[in-house]
PDB file of the backbone (N, CA, C, O) and the ligand in Angstrom, with CONECT records:
HET     ZN  A 101       1
ATOM      1  N   MET A   1      40.957 -10.224  12.673  1.00  0.00           N
ATOM      2  CA  MET A   1      39.860 -10.316  11.474  1.00  0.00           C
ATOM      3  C   MET A   1      38.700 -10.726  11.827  1.00  0.00           C
ATOM      4  O   MET A   1      38.174 -11.613  11.154  1.00  0.00           O
ATOM      5  N   ALA A   2      38.058 -10.211  12.904  1.00  0.00           N
ATOM      6  CA  ALA A   2      36.663 -10.433  13.497  1.00  0.00           C
ATOM      7  C   ALA A   2      35.832  -9.459  13.065  1.00  0.00           C
ATOM      8  O   ALA A   2      34.751  -9.304  13.632  1.00  0.00           O
ATOM      9  N   SER A   3      36.173  -8.733  12.099  1.00  0.00           N
ATOM     10  CA  SER A   3      35.307  -7.584  11.584  1.00  0.00           C
ATOM     11  C   SER A   3      34.186  -7.891  10.759  1.00  0.00           C
ATOM     12  O   SER A   3      33.856  -7.168   9.818  1.00  0.00           O
ATOM     13  N   GLU A   4      33.557  -8.992  11.093  1.00  0.00           N
ATOM     14  CA  GLU A   4      32.514  -9.486  10.107  1.00  0.00           C
ATOM     15  C   GLU A   4      31.202  -9.082  10.240  1.00  0.00           C
ATOM     16  O   GLU A   4      30.599  -9.313  11.288  1.00  0.00           O
ATOM     17  N   SER A   5      30.607  -8.432   9.191  1.00  0.00           N
ATOM     18  CA  SER A   5      29.408  -7.554   9.426  1.00  0.00           C
ATOM     19  C   SER A   5      28.389  -8.745   9.156  1.00  0.00           C
ATOM     20  O   SER A   5      28.484  -9.613   8.288  1.00  0.00           O
ATOM     21  N   ILE A   6      27.278  -8.557  10.218  1.00  0.00           N
ATOM     22  CA  ILE A   6      25.817  -9.427  10.017  1.00  0.00           C
ATOM     23  C   ILE A   6      25.407  -9.442   8.855  1.00  0.00           C
ATOM     24  O   ILE A   6      25.235 -10.498   8.247  1.00  0.00           O
ATOM     25  N   GLY A   7      25.163  -8.187   8.308  1.00  0.00           N
ATOM     26  CA  GLY A   7      24.615  -8.045   7.107  1.00  0.00           C
ATOM     27  C   GLY A   7      24.258  -6.461   6.912  1.00  0.00           C
ATOM     28  O   GLY A   7      23.914  -5.784   7.880  1.00  0.00           O
ATOM     29  N   GLU A   8      24.351  -5.975   5.737  1.00  0.00           N
ATOM     30  CA  GLU A   8      24.226  -4.691   5.457  1.00  0.00           C
ATOM     31  C   GLU A   8      22.663  -4.406   5.602  1.00  0.00           C
ATOM     32  O   GLU A   8      21.805  -5.190   5.199  1.00  0.00           O
ATOM     33  N   LEU A   9      22.372  -3.070   6.287  1.00  0.00           N
ATOM     34  CA  LEU A   9      20.694  -2.767   5.977  1.00  0.00           C
ATOM     35  C   LEU A   9      20.369  -2.334   4.772  1.00  0.00           C
ATOM     36  O   LEU A   9      20.920  -1.389   4.208  1.00  0.00           O
ATOM     37  N   THR A  10      19.363  -3.075   4.274  1.00  0.00           N
ATOM     38  CA  THR A  10      18.839  -2.831   2.779  1.00  0.00           C
ATOM     39  C   THR A  10      17.497  -2.512   2.841  1.00  0.00           C
ATOM     40  O   THR A  10      16.832  -2.867   3.815  1.00  0.00           O
ATOM     41  N   TRP A  11      17.066  -1.954   2.025  1.00  0.00           N
ATOM     42  CA  TRP A  11      15.479  -1.765   1.881  1.00  0.00           C
ATOM     43  C   TRP A  11      15.201  -1.640   0.418  1.00  0.00           C
ATOM     44  O   TRP A  11      15.938  -1.114  -0.416  1.00  0.00           O
ATOM     45  N   SER A  12      13.932  -2.245   0.203  1.00  0.00           N
ATOM     46  CA  SER A  12      13.566  -2.389  -1.180  1.00  0.00           C
ATOM     47  C   SER A  12      12.775  -0.988  -1.579  1.00  0.00           C
ATOM     48  O   SER A  12      12.052  -0.369  -0.798  1.00  0.00           O
ATOM     49  N   CYS A  13      12.995  -0.690  -2.665  1.00  0.00           N
ATOM     50  CA  CYS A  13      12.521   0.444  -3.342  1.00  0.00           C
ATOM     51  C   CYS A  13      11.018   0.168  -3.591  1.00  0.00           C
ATOM     52  O   CYS A  13      10.705  -0.910  -4.096  1.00  0.00           O
ATOM     53  N   HIS A  14      10.142   1.007  -3.290  1.00  0.00           N
ATOM     54  CA  HIS A  14       8.653   0.723  -3.537  1.00  0.00           C
ATOM     55  C   HIS A  14       8.379   0.977  -5.083  1.00  0.00           C
ATOM     56  O   HIS A  14       7.370   0.476  -5.581  1.00  0.00           O
ATOM     57  N   ILE A  15       9.196   1.694  -5.812  1.00  0.00           N
ATOM     58  CA  ILE A  15       8.914   2.163  -7.152  1.00  0.00           C
ATOM     59  C   ILE A  15       9.551   1.251  -8.183  1.00  0.00           C
ATOM     60  O   ILE A  15       8.908   0.929  -9.182  1.00  0.00           O
ATOM     61  N   CYS A  16      10.900   0.783  -7.964  1.00  0.00           N
ATOM     62  CA  CYS A  16      11.476   0.096  -8.929  1.00  0.00           C
ATOM     63  C   CYS A  16      11.712  -1.492  -8.427  1.00  0.00           C
ATOM     64  O   CYS A  16      12.153  -2.403  -9.129  1.00  0.00           O
ATOM     65  N   GLY A  17      11.363  -1.562  -7.239  1.00  0.00           N
ATOM     66  CA  GLY A  17      11.597  -2.773  -6.583  1.00  0.00           C
ATOM     67  C   GLY A  17      13.108  -3.407  -6.066  1.00  0.00           C
ATOM     68  O   GLY A  17      13.294  -4.495  -5.521  1.00  0.00           O
ATOM     69  N   GLU A  18      14.027  -2.460  -6.389  1.00  0.00           N
ATOM     70  CA  GLU A  18      15.445  -2.865  -6.102  1.00  0.00           C
ATOM     71  C   GLU A  18      15.784  -2.891  -4.654  1.00  0.00           C
ATOM     72  O   GLU A  18      15.229  -2.160  -3.833  1.00  0.00           O
ATOM     73  N   GLU A  19      16.619  -3.669  -4.394  1.00  0.00           N
ATOM     74  CA  GLU A  19      16.819  -3.498  -2.885  1.00  0.00           C
ATOM     75  C   GLU A  19      18.402  -2.749  -2.807  1.00  0.00           C
ATOM     76  O   GLU A  19      19.407  -3.176  -3.375  1.00  0.00           O
ATOM     77  N   ARG A  20      18.332  -1.799  -2.137  1.00  0.00           N
ATOM     78  CA  ARG A  20      19.309  -0.647  -1.935  1.00  0.00           C
ATOM     79  C   ARG A  20      19.984  -0.735  -0.366  1.00  0.00           C
ATOM     80  O   ARG A  20      19.434  -1.162   0.649  1.00  0.00           O
ATOM     81  N   PRO A  21      21.027  -0.318  -0.479  1.00  0.00           N
ATOM     82  CA  PRO A  21      21.578   0.068   0.700  1.00  0.00           C
ATOM     83  C   PRO A  21      20.843   1.184   1.447  1.00  0.00           C
ATOM     84  O   PRO A  21      20.092   1.957   0.851  1.00  0.00           O
ATOM     85  N   ASP A  22      21.058   1.251   2.674  1.00  0.00           N
ATOM     86  CA  ASP A  22      20.066   2.296   3.635  1.00  0.00           C
ATOM     87  C   ASP A  22      20.336   3.636   3.218  1.00  0.00           C
ATOM     88  O   ASP A  22      19.485   4.525   3.245  1.00  0.00           O
ATOM     89  N   ALA A  23      21.762   3.818   2.752  1.00  0.00           N
ATOM     90  CA  ALA A  23      22.233   5.356   2.344  1.00  0.00           C
ATOM     91  C   ALA A  23      21.502   5.826   0.940  1.00  0.00           C
ATOM     92  O   ALA A  23      21.294   6.989   0.595  1.00  0.00           O
ATOM     93  N   ARG A  24      21.213   4.789   0.322  1.00  0.00           N
ATOM     94  CA  ARG A  24      20.491   5.103  -0.891  1.00  0.00           C
ATOM     95  C   ARG A  24      19.012   5.052  -1.275  1.00  0.00           C
ATOM     96  O   ARG A  24      18.463   5.174  -2.370  1.00  0.00           O
ATOM     97  N   ILE A  25      18.456   4.802   0.141  1.00  0.00           N
ATOM     98  CA  ILE A  25      16.915   4.953   0.102  1.00  0.00           C
ATOM     99  C   ILE A  25      16.469   6.007   1.010  1.00  0.00           C
ATOM    100  O   ILE A  25      16.904   6.155   2.152  1.00  0.00           O
ATOM    101  N   SER A  26      15.549   6.760   0.429  1.00  0.00           N
ATOM    102  CA  SER A  26      14.777   7.780   1.223  1.00  0.00           C
ATOM    103  C   SER A  26      13.385   7.595   1.184  1.00  0.00           C
ATOM    104  O   SER A  26      12.898   6.960   0.249  1.00  0.00           O
ATOM    105  N   VAL A  27      12.524   8.166   2.266  1.00  0.00           N
ATOM    106  CA  VAL A  27      11.089   7.937   2.347  1.00  0.00           C
ATOM    107  C   VAL A  27      10.500   9.359   2.203  1.00  0.00           C
ATOM    108  O   VAL A  27      10.958  10.422   2.620  1.00  0.00           O
ATOM    109  N   VAL A  28       9.465   9.132   1.567  1.00  0.00           N
ATOM    110  CA  VAL A  28       8.461  10.302   1.473  1.00  0.00           C
ATOM    111  C   VAL A  28       7.317   9.885   2.148  1.00  0.00           C
ATOM    112  O   VAL A  28       6.718   8.823   1.980  1.00  0.00           O
ATOM    113  N   LYS A  29       7.026  10.873   2.997  1.00  0.00           N
ATOM    114  CA  LYS A  29       5.608  10.520   3.609  1.00  0.00           C
ATOM    115  C   LYS A  29       4.402  11.073   2.961  1.00  0.00           C
ATOM    116  O   LYS A  29       4.498  12.179   2.428  1.00  0.00           O
ATOM    117  N   THR A  30       3.527  10.580   2.947  1.00  0.00           N
ATOM    118  CA  THR A  30       2.327  11.118   1.987  1.00  0.00           C
ATOM    119  C   THR A  30       1.203  10.886   3.038  1.00  0.00           C
ATOM    120  O   THR A  30       1.033   9.824   3.636  1.00  0.00           O
ATOM    121  N   ASP A  31       0.447  12.030   3.192  1.00  0.00           N
ATOM    122  CA  ASP A  31      -0.866  11.967   3.767  1.00  0.00           C
ATOM    123  C   ASP A  31      -2.027  11.584   2.936  1.00  0.00           C
ATOM    124  O   ASP A  31      -2.547  12.205   2.009  1.00  0.00           O
ATOM    125  N   THR A  32      -2.368  10.291   3.514  1.00  0.00           N
ATOM    126  CA  THR A  32      -3.660   9.863   2.652  1.00  0.00           C
ATOM    127  C   THR A  32      -4.805   9.649   3.251  1.00  0.00           C
ATOM    128  O   THR A  32      -5.674   8.827   2.962  1.00  0.00           O
ATOM    129  N   SER A  33      -4.764  10.660   4.360  1.00  0.00           N
ATOM    130  CA  SER A  33      -6.342  10.658   5.133  1.00  0.00           C
ATOM    131  C   SER A  33      -7.583  11.202   4.111  1.00  0.00           C
ATOM    132  O   SER A  33      -8.788  11.034   4.302  1.00  0.00           O
ATOM    133  N   ASP A  34      -7.160  11.665   3.357  1.00  0.00           N
ATOM    134  CA  ASP A  34      -8.125  12.435   2.609  1.00  0.00           C
ATOM    135  C   ASP A  34      -9.059  11.235   1.640  1.00  0.00           C
ATOM    136  O   ASP A  34     -10.217  11.299   1.229  1.00  0.00           O
ATOM    137  N   GLN A  35      -8.108  10.255   1.505  1.00  0.00           N
ATOM    138  CA  GLN A  35      -8.884   9.254   0.709  1.00  0.00           C
ATOM    139  C   GLN A  35      -9.866   8.648   1.711  1.00  0.00           C
ATOM    140  O   GLN A  35     -10.763   8.015   1.154  1.00  0.00           O
ATOM    141  N   TYR A  36      -9.924   8.674   2.905  1.00  0.00           N
ATOM    142  CA  TYR A  36     -10.768   7.975   3.791  1.00  0.00           C
ATOM    143  C   TYR A  36     -11.696   9.043   4.254  1.00  0.00           C
ATOM    144  O   TYR A  36     -12.560   8.727   5.072  1.00  0.00           O
ATOM    145  N   GLY A  37     -11.630  10.147   3.871  1.00  0.00           N
ATOM    146  CA  GLY A  37     -12.673  11.197   4.522  1.00  0.00           C
ATOM    147  C   GLY A  37     -12.007  11.444   5.962  1.00  0.00           C
ATOM    148  O   GLY A  37     -12.871  11.844   6.741  1.00  0.00           O
ATOM    149  N   LEU A  38     -10.781  11.336   6.544  1.00  0.00           N
ATOM    150  CA  LEU A  38     -10.285  11.604   7.808  1.00  0.00           C
ATOM    151  C   LEU A  38      -9.500  12.881   7.606  1.00  0.00           C
ATOM    152  O   LEU A  38      -8.959  13.240   6.560  1.00  0.00           O
ATOM    153  N   PRO A  39      -9.522  13.529   8.800  1.00  0.00           N
ATOM    154  CA  PRO A  39      -8.594  14.738   9.116  1.00  0.00           C
ATOM    155  C   PRO A  39      -7.282  14.525   8.683  1.00  0.00           C
ATOM    156  O   PRO A  39      -6.723  13.433   8.787  1.00  0.00           O
ATOM    157  N   LEU A  40      -6.696  15.661   8.134  1.00  0.00           N
ATOM    158  CA  LEU A  40      -5.351  15.429   7.711  1.00  0.00           C
ATOM    159  C   LEU A  40      -4.283  15.034   8.870  1.00  0.00           C
ATOM    160  O   LEU A  40      -4.309  15.529   9.997  1.00  0.00           O
ATOM    161  N   GLY A  41      -3.545  14.278   8.524  1.00  0.00           N
ATOM    162  CA  GLY A  41      -2.471  13.618   9.669  1.00  0.00           C
ATOM    163  C   GLY A  41      -2.953  12.543  10.226  1.00  0.00           C
ATOM    164  O   GLY A  41      -2.217  12.009  11.055  1.00  0.00           O
ATOM    165  N   THR A  42      -4.118  11.990   9.992  1.00  0.00           N
ATOM    166  CA  THR A  42      -4.624  10.765  10.481  1.00  0.00           C
ATOM    167  C   THR A  42      -3.831   9.554  10.032  1.00  0.00           C
ATOM    168  O   THR A  42      -3.358   8.747  10.832  1.00  0.00           O
ATOM    169  N   VAL A  43      -3.694   9.454   8.566  1.00  0.00           N
ATOM    170  CA  VAL A  43      -3.311   8.464   7.780  1.00  0.00           C
ATOM    171  C   VAL A  43      -2.127   8.717   7.215  1.00  0.00           C
ATOM    172  O   VAL A  43      -2.116   9.632   6.391  1.00  0.00           O
ATOM    173  N   GLU A  44      -0.958   8.056   7.471  1.00  0.00           N
ATOM    174  CA  GLU A  44       0.199   8.396   6.663  1.00  0.00           C
ATOM    175  C   GLU A  44       1.011   7.263   5.939  1.00  0.00           C
ATOM    176  O   GLU A  44       1.178   6.233   6.591  1.00  0.00           O
ATOM    177  N   GLN A  45       1.505   7.320   4.749  1.00  0.00           N
ATOM    178  CA  GLN A  45       1.910   6.054   4.369  1.00  0.00           C
ATOM    179  C   GLN A  45       3.490   6.416   4.037  1.00  0.00           C
ATOM    180  O   GLN A  45       3.602   7.603   3.728  1.00  0.00           O
ATOM    181  N   ASN A  46       4.390   5.891   4.029  1.00  0.00           N
ATOM    182  CA  ASN A  46       5.904   5.826   3.951  1.00  0.00           C
ATOM    183  C   ASN A  46       6.108   5.357   2.666  1.00  0.00           C
ATOM    184  O   ASN A  46       5.863   4.160   2.513  1.00  0.00           O
ATOM    185  N   VAL A  47       6.517   6.024   1.632  1.00  0.00           N
ATOM    186  CA  VAL A  47       6.911   5.313   0.468  1.00  0.00           C
ATOM    187  C   VAL A  47       8.525   5.580   0.186  1.00  0.00           C
ATOM    188  O   VAL A  47       9.039   6.696   0.111  1.00  0.00           O
ATOM    189  N   ARG A  48       9.230   4.270   0.042  1.00  0.00           N
ATOM    190  CA  ARG A  48      10.651   4.090   0.034  1.00  0.00           C
ATOM    191  C   ARG A  48      11.066   4.421  -1.411  1.00  0.00           C
ATOM    192  O   ARG A  48      10.347   3.903  -2.265  1.00  0.00           O
ATOM    193  N   TYR A  49      12.109   5.200  -1.866  1.00  0.00           N
ATOM    194  CA  TYR A  49      12.380   5.205  -3.151  1.00  0.00           C
ATOM    195  C   TYR A  49      14.128   5.493  -3.331  1.00  0.00           C
ATOM    196  O   TYR A  49      14.856   6.030  -2.495  1.00  0.00           O
ATOM    197  N   CYS A  50      14.396   5.129  -4.247  1.00  0.00           N
ATOM    198  CA  CYS A  50      16.078   5.360  -4.532  1.00  0.00           C
ATOM    199  C   CYS A  50      16.240   6.829  -4.591  1.00  0.00           C
ATOM    200  O   CYS A  50      15.658   7.467  -5.467  1.00  0.00           O
ATOM    201  N   ASN A  51      17.091   7.480  -3.601  1.00  0.00           N
ATOM    202  CA  ASN A  51      17.381   8.792  -3.599  1.00  0.00           C
ATOM    203  C   ASN A  51      18.498   9.220  -4.774  1.00  0.00           C
ATOM    204  O   ASN A  51      18.889  10.382  -4.883  1.00  0.00           O
ATOM    205  N   ASP A  52      18.901   8.271  -5.526  1.00  0.00           N
ATOM    206  CA  ASP A  52      19.917   8.535  -6.378  1.00  0.00           C
ATOM    207  C   ASP A  52      19.259   8.212  -7.908  1.00  0.00           C
ATOM    208  O   ASP A  52      19.848   8.132  -8.985  1.00  0.00           O
ATOM    209  N   ASN A  53      18.103   8.087  -7.662  1.00  0.00           N
ATOM    210  CA  ASN A  53      17.391   7.764  -9.144  1.00  0.00           C
ATOM    211  C   ASN A  53      15.982   8.695  -9.274  1.00  0.00           C
ATOM    212  O   ASN A  53      15.010   8.445  -8.562  1.00  0.00           O
ATOM    213  N   PRO A  54      15.979   9.623 -10.108  1.00  0.00           N
ATOM    214  CA  PRO A  54      15.276  10.794 -10.352  1.00  0.00           C
ATOM    215  C   PRO A  54      13.850  10.204 -10.678  1.00  0.00           C
ATOM    216  O   PRO A  54      12.835  10.724 -10.215  1.00  0.00           O
ATOM    217  N   ASP A  55      13.823   9.259 -11.376  1.00  0.00           N
ATOM    218  CA  ASP A  55      12.566   8.499 -11.725  1.00  0.00           C
ATOM    219  C   ASP A  55      11.910   7.931 -10.641  1.00  0.00           C
ATOM    220  O   ASP A  55      10.689   8.072 -10.578  1.00  0.00           O
ATOM    221  N   CYS A  56      12.564   7.245  -9.679  1.00  0.00           N
ATOM    222  CA  CYS A  56      12.056   6.747  -8.352  1.00  0.00           C
ATOM    223  C   CYS A  56      11.321   8.022  -7.503  1.00  0.00           C
ATOM    224  O   CYS A  56      10.164   8.135  -7.100  1.00  0.00           O
ATOM    225  N   ARG A  57      12.521   8.959  -7.400  1.00  0.00           N
ATOM    226  CA  ARG A  57      12.068  10.025  -6.471  1.00  0.00           C
ATOM    227  C   ARG A  57      10.755  10.640  -7.053  1.00  0.00           C
ATOM    228  O   ARG A  57       9.903  10.943  -6.217  1.00  0.00           O
ATOM    229  N   GLN A  58      10.531  10.820  -8.098  1.00  0.00           N
ATOM    230  CA  GLN A  58       9.280  11.631  -8.822  1.00  0.00           C
ATOM    231  C   GLN A  58       7.999  10.747  -8.541  1.00  0.00           C
ATOM    232  O   GLN A  58       7.005  11.247  -8.014  1.00  0.00           O
ATOM    233  N   LYS A  59       8.052   9.515  -8.882  1.00  0.00           N
ATOM    234  CA  LYS A  59       6.968   8.557  -8.757  1.00  0.00           C
ATOM    235  C   LYS A  59       6.632   8.305  -7.266  1.00  0.00           C
ATOM    236  O   LYS A  59       5.466   8.071  -6.946  1.00  0.00           O
ATOM    237  N   ALA A  60       7.492   8.342  -6.468  1.00  0.00           N
ATOM    238  CA  ALA A  60       7.306   8.284  -5.078  1.00  0.00           C
ATOM    239  C   ALA A  60       6.339   9.537  -4.388  1.00  0.00           C
ATOM    240  O   ALA A  60       5.790   9.582  -3.287  1.00  0.00           O
ATOM    241  N   GLN A  61       6.365  10.314  -5.270  1.00  0.00           N
ATOM    242  CA  GLN A  61       5.556  11.510  -4.470  1.00  0.00           C
ATOM    243  C   GLN A  61       4.172  11.204  -4.882  1.00  0.00           C
ATOM    244  O   GLN A  61       3.238  11.884  -4.457  1.00  0.00           O
ATOM    245  N   HIS A  62       3.969  10.060  -5.814  1.00  0.00           N
ATOM    246  CA  HIS A  62       2.205  10.062  -5.985  1.00  0.00           C
ATOM    247  C   HIS A  62       1.968   8.502  -5.798  1.00  0.00           C
ATOM    248  O   HIS A  62       0.847   8.029  -5.990  1.00  0.00           O
ATOM    249  N   LYS A  63       2.902   7.818  -5.470  1.00  0.00           N
ATOM    250  CA  LYS A  63       2.849   6.380  -5.028  1.00  0.00           C
ATOM    251  C   LYS A  63       1.705   6.129  -3.848  1.00  0.00           C
ATOM    252  O   LYS A  63       1.689   6.540  -2.688  1.00  0.00           O
ATOM    253  N   GLN A  64       0.680   5.239  -4.627  1.00  0.00           N
ATOM    254  CA  GLN A  64      -0.301   4.475  -3.516  1.00  0.00           C
ATOM    255  C   GLN A  64       0.103   3.216  -2.933  1.00  0.00           C
ATOM    256  O   GLN A  64      -0.136   2.162  -3.521  1.00  0.00           O
ATOM    257  N   LEU A  65       0.698   3.250  -1.819  1.00  0.00           N
ATOM    258  CA  LEU A  65       0.766   1.791  -1.315  1.00  0.00           C
ATOM    259  C   LEU A  65      -0.172   0.911  -1.091  1.00  0.00           C
ATOM    260  O   LEU A  65      -0.144  -0.307  -1.267  1.00  0.00           O
ATOM    261  N   ILE A  66      -1.172   1.720  -0.615  1.00  0.00           N
ATOM    262  CA  ILE A  66      -2.478   0.862  -0.367  1.00  0.00           C
ATOM    263  C   ILE A  66      -3.412   0.984  -1.665  1.00  0.00           C
ATOM    264  O   ILE A  66      -3.795   2.056  -2.134  1.00  0.00           O
ATOM    265  N   GLY A  67      -3.735  -0.364  -2.198  1.00  0.00           N
ATOM    266  CA  GLY A  67      -4.295  -0.480  -3.338  1.00  0.00           C
ATOM    267  C   GLY A  67      -5.618   0.011  -3.309  1.00  0.00           C
ATOM    268  O   GLY A  67      -6.174  -0.027  -2.212  1.00  0.00           O
ATOM    269  N   GLY A  68      -6.314   0.511  -4.370  1.00  0.00           N
ATOM    270  CA  GLY A  68      -7.618   1.032  -4.672  1.00  0.00           C
ATOM    271  C   GLY A  68      -8.644   0.016  -4.153  1.00  0.00           C
ATOM    272  O   GLY A  68      -8.523  -0.832  -3.268  1.00  0.00           O
ATOM    273  N   LYS A  69      -9.696   0.331  -4.944  1.00  0.00           N
ATOM    274  CA  LYS A  69     -10.872  -0.716  -4.696  1.00  0.00           C
ATOM    275  C   LYS A  69     -10.996  -1.833  -5.532  1.00  0.00           C
ATOM    276  O   LYS A  69     -12.056  -2.440  -5.680  1.00  0.00           O
ATOM    277  N   ALA A  70      -9.942  -2.119  -6.081  1.00  0.00           N
ATOM    278  CA  ALA A  70      -9.887  -3.105  -7.129  1.00  0.00           C
ATOM    279  C   ALA A  70     -10.376  -4.255  -6.723  1.00  0.00           C
ATOM    280  O   ALA A  70      -9.679  -4.737  -5.830  1.00  0.00           O
ATOM    281  N   GLY A  71     -11.491  -5.035  -7.075  1.00  0.00           N
ATOM    282  CA  GLY A  71     -11.835  -6.200  -6.464  1.00  0.00           C
ATOM    283  C   GLY A  71     -12.632  -6.167  -5.498  1.00  0.00           C
ATOM    284  O   GLY A  71     -13.231  -7.184  -5.148  1.00  0.00           O
ATOM    285  N   GLU A  72     -12.785  -5.017  -4.903  1.00  0.00           N
ATOM    286  CA  GLU A  72     -13.726  -4.892  -3.651  1.00  0.00           C
ATOM    287  C   GLU A  72     -15.153  -5.014  -3.996  1.00  0.00           C
ATOM    288  O   GLU A  72     -15.564  -4.460  -5.015  1.00  0.00           O
ATOM    289  N   ARG A  73     -15.931  -5.678  -3.252  1.00  0.00           N
ATOM    290  CA  ARG A  73     -17.055  -5.949  -3.679  1.00  0.00           C
ATOM    291  C   ARG A  73     -18.061  -6.016  -2.268  1.00  0.00           C
ATOM    292  O   ARG A  73     -17.680  -6.425  -1.171  1.00  0.00           O
ATOM    293  N   GLU A  74     -19.088  -5.637  -2.509  1.00  0.00           N
ATOM    294  CA  GLU A  74     -20.122  -5.492  -1.186  1.00  0.00           C
ATOM    295  C   GLU A  74     -20.913  -6.675  -1.217  1.00  0.00           C
ATOM    296  O   GLU A  74     -21.521  -7.096  -2.201  1.00  0.00           O
ATOM    297  N   GLU A  75     -20.868  -7.207  -0.044  1.00  0.00           N
ATOM    298  CA  GLU A  75     -21.614  -8.563   0.069  1.00  0.00           C
ATOM    299  C   GLU A  75     -23.042  -8.274   0.743  1.00  0.00           C
ATOM    300  O   GLU A  75     -23.163  -7.634   1.787  1.00  0.00           O
ATOM    301  N   ALA A  76     -23.856  -8.695   0.189  1.00  0.00           N
ATOM    302  CA  ALA A  76     -25.119  -8.422   0.618  1.00  0.00           C
ATOM    303  C   ALA A  76     -25.988  -9.855   0.935  1.00  0.00           C
ATOM    304  O   ALA A  76     -26.817 -10.328   0.159  1.00  0.00           O
ATOM    305  N   ASP A  77     -25.663 -10.352   2.063  1.00  0.00           N
ATOM    306  CA  ASP A  77     -26.184 -11.617   2.502  1.00  0.00           C
ATOM    307  C   ASP A  77     -27.269 -11.152   3.384  1.00  0.00           C
ATOM    308  O   ASP A  77     -27.137 -10.432   4.375  1.00  0.00           O
ATOM    309  N   ASP A  78     -28.463 -11.696   2.862  1.00  0.00           N
ATOM    310  CA  ASP A  78     -29.674 -11.525   3.758  1.00  0.00           C
ATOM    311  C   ASP A  78     -30.005 -12.552   4.683  1.00  0.00           C
ATOM    312  O   ASP A  78     -30.822 -12.430   5.596  1.00  0.00           O
ATOM    313  N   GLY A  79     -29.339 -13.573   4.414  1.00  0.00           N
ATOM    314  CA  GLY A  79     -29.538 -14.795   5.333  1.00  0.00           C
ATOM    315  C   GLY A  79     -31.014 -15.237   5.475  1.00  0.00           C
ATOM    316  O   GLY A  79     -31.421 -15.839   6.469  1.00  0.00           O
ATOM    317  N   ALA A  80     -31.841 -14.879   4.352  1.00  0.00           N
ATOM    318  CA  ALA A  80     -33.077 -15.714   4.313  1.00  0.00           C
ATOM    319  C   ALA A  80     -33.198 -16.840   4.077  1.00  0.00           C
ATOM    320  O   ALA A  80     -32.572 -17.333   3.139  1.00  0.00           O
ATOM    321  N   GLY A  81     -34.060 -17.605   4.877  1.00  0.00           N
ATOM    322  CA  GLY A  81     -34.009 -18.851   4.652  1.00  0.00           C
ATOM    323  C   GLY A  81     -33.945 -19.620   5.673  1.00  0.00           C
ATOM    324  O   GLY A  81     -33.893 -20.841   5.525  1.00  0.00           O
TER     325      GLY A  81
HETATM  326 ZN    ZN A 101      14.201   2.619  -7.174  1.00  0.00          ZN2+
END
C-alpha cells in the first residue's frame, strides 16, 4: 500500500475560477499582438477553461488575461525646480 499520490495536477479555470483536474481543463491560445500593434504571433495568451462547461469554453475565446488600461496614467514629471 505504497501508492500514495503526491497530489493531483489541477488548474484553476480563468473563467469561473474553479480548480479542476488536468483532464477537465483545456487551453485556448489567443493572439493578442494586435493590441500592442505588433505582428501577429508575437504575443499570445493562454486562457484555461473547463472543457466540460460550455459557458467557460465560450467565454475563454474572448477572455483578456492582461487587463486593459484601467488605472493607467501618464506621469508628466518635469522635474523643474
Ligand atoms: Zn470554468
